C-alpha positions in Angstrom: 14.8 -43.9 12.7 17.9 -46.2 12.3 20.0 -47.3 15.3 22.9 -45.2 13.9 20.7 -42.2 13.7 19.4 -42.7 17.3 22.9 -43.1 18.6 24.0 -40.0 16.7 21.1 -38.0 18.1 21.8 -39.1 21.6 25.5 -38.2 21.3 24.7 -34.8 19.7 22.1 -34.1 22.4 24.8 -34.8 25.1 27.2 -32.5 23.2 24.6 -29.7 23.1 24.0 -29.9 26.8 27.6 -29.0 27.5 29.8 -26.1 26.4 31.4 -27.1 23.1 35.1 -27.0 22.5 35.3 -28.3 19.0 38.2 -29.5 16.9 38.1 -29.2 13.1 35.5 -31.5 11.5 36.6 -34.4 9.3 35.8 -34.1 5.6 33.3 -37.0 5.7 31.6 -36.4 9.0 32.0 -34.8 12.4 34.8 -35.1 15.0 34.8 -33.1 18.1 36.1 -33.3 21.6 34.5 -31.8 24.7 36.2 -30.7 27.9 33.5 -29.4 30.1 34.4 -27.2 33.1 32.8 -26.4 36.4 29.2 -27.6 36.9 29.0 -29.3 33.5 32.2 -31.3 34.3 30.8 -32.3 37.6 27.5 -33.5 36.1 29.2 -35.5 33.4 31.7 -37.0 35.8 29.1 -37.9 38.3 26.9 -39.6 35.8 29.7 -41.6 34.3 31.2 -42.4 37.7 27.9 -43.6 39.1 27.1 -45.8 36.2 30.6 -47.3 36.1 31.0 -47.8 39.8 27.6 -49.5 40.1 28.8 -52.1 37.5 32.5 -52.5 38.2 33.9 -51.0 41.4 36.7 -48.5 42.0 38.1 -48.0 38.5 35.6 -48.8 35.8 35.4 -49.2 32.1 32.5 -49.9 29.8 33.0 -50.9 26.2 29.9 -51.2 24.1 30.4 -52.3 20.5 28.0 -53.1 17.6 29.2 -53.7 14.1 32.3 -55.4 12.6 36.0 -54.9 12.9 35.9 -52.6 15.9 38.7 -52.5 18.5 38.7 -50.7 21.9 41.1 -50.6 24.8 41.1 -49.0 28.2 44.1 -48.6 30.6 43.6 -47.2 34.1 45.8 -46.5 37.1 44.9 -44.7 40.2 41.5 -44.6 41.9 38.0 -43.6 40.9 38.5 -43.4 37.1 35.7 -44.1 34.7 35.9 -44.7 30.9 33.2 -45.4 28.4 33.8 -46.4 24.7 30.8 -46.8 22.5 31.3 -48.0 18.9 28.6 -48.3 16.3 29.4 -49.3 12.7 32.6 -50.8 11.4 36.4 -50.4 11.4 36.7 -48.2 14.5 39.8 -48.1 16.8 39.5 -46.3 20.1 41.6 -46.2 23.3 41.3 -44.4 26.6 44.3 -44.2 29.0 43.8 -42.7 32.5 46.4 -42.2 35.3 45.6 -40.3 38.4 42.4 -40.1 40.4 38.8 -39.2 39.6 39.1 -38.9 35.9 36.2 -39.6 33.5 36.1 -39.9 29.7 33.6 -41.1 27.1 34.4 -41.9 23.5 31.6 -42.3 20.9 32.5 -43.6 17.4 29.6 -43.9 14.9 29.8 -44.8 11.2 32.9 -46.2 9.7 36.7 -46.2 10.1 37.4 -43.7 12.9 40.4 -43.8 15.1 40.9 -42.0 18.4 42.9 -42.1 21.6 42.5 -40.1 24.7 44.9 -39.7 27.6 44.1 -38.2 30.9 46.9 -37.6 33.4 46.3 -36.0 36.7 43.2 -35.7 38.9 39.6 -34.8 38.1 39.9 -34.5 34.3 36.6 -34.9 32.4 36.1 -35.3 28.6 33.9 -36.5 25.8 34.9 -37.1 22.2 32.4 -37.9 19.4 33.3 -39.1 15.9 30.6 -39.7 13.3 30.4 -40.1 9.6 29.6 -42.6 6.9 
């Protein structure tokens, strides 16, 4: 199994574990955003928060890139926010902006030439977005 396939399977596995709130799929791949509620939101937020805090402190951001020509940015204000951007492939652009307290967002971009931005304003917001296609 290729690294792209493994990453895609991991992301899809995460998506299937939560209630899906899907946006229309792109013509050459998949593109969906998740906004878990209740217990699912608490689990995702806790996992992201624990991993990020262990590495970086109060507000935390992790950017993990493999490939060429990828760009990622994270902006945070407030306390206890966590953001993860994972890019595999080439030509991706992704940003996460968080203001408020206790927010968590993960952006996964796999394949080629995806662009996404996520903004969380307020407290306790949780989301995951996955874009994949080759």
